C-alpha positions in Angstrom: 143.6 120.1 -196.3 141.0 119.8 -193.5 139.3 123.0 -194.5 138.9 122.0 -198.1 137.3 118.8 -197.0 134.9 120.8 -194.8 134.0 123.0 -197.8 133.4 120.0 -200.0 131.1 118.4 -197.3 129.2 121.7 -197.0 128.6 121.8 -200.7 127.6 118.1 -200.8 125.0 118.8 -198.0 123.3 121.5 -200.1 122.3 119.0 -202.8 118.8 118.3 -201.5 118.0 121.9 -201.1 119.3 122.7 -204.6 116.9 120.2 -206.0 114.0 121.5 -203.9 114.6 125.1 -204.9 115.3 124.7 -208.6 113.1 121.6 -209.5 110.3 122.0 -207.1 110.2 125.8 -206.6 110.4 125.8 -202.8 111.5 129.2 -201.7 112.4 128.1 -198.2 115.0 125.8 -199.7 116.5 128.9 -201.4 116.8 130.6 -198.0 118.6 127.6 -196.6 120.9 127.6 -199.7 121.8 131.2 -199.3 122.6 130.6 -195.6 124.7 127.6 -196.5 126.5 129.5 -199.2 127.3 132.3 -196.8 128.9 129.7 -194.4 130.9 128.4 -197.4 132.0 131.9 -198.1 133.2 132.4 -194.5 135.1 129.1 -194.6 136.8 130.1 -197.8 137.8 133.4 -196.3 139.3 131.6 -193.4 141.3 129.4 -195.7 142.4 132.4 -197.8 143.6 134.1 -194.5 145.5 131.0 -193.5 147.2 130.8 -196.9 148.2 134.4 -196.7 149.7 134.0 -193.2 151.7 131.0 -194.3 153.0 132.8 -197.4 154.0 135.8 -195.2 155.8 133.5 -192.7 157.7 131.9 -195.6 158.9 135.2 -196.8 160.2 136.3 -193.4 161.7 133.0 -192.3 165.0 132.3 -193.9 165.3 128.9 -195.5 168.3 126.9 -194.2 170.9 126.1 -196.9 172.1 122.6 -197.2 
């Protein structure tokens, strides 16, 4: 859950640059947005890898029967 909160925070932080790029036409804000989106992409990939690892561990680890 920690990583999803980090992703949400990263997206929230991009709000000002979104406005500057789309509403005011500042190209430098677009560069910052692209950089921030790349960081979000990396964080999402980390999360996907973690999920895949957990799924594989669950398949190989037998569940105890009650």
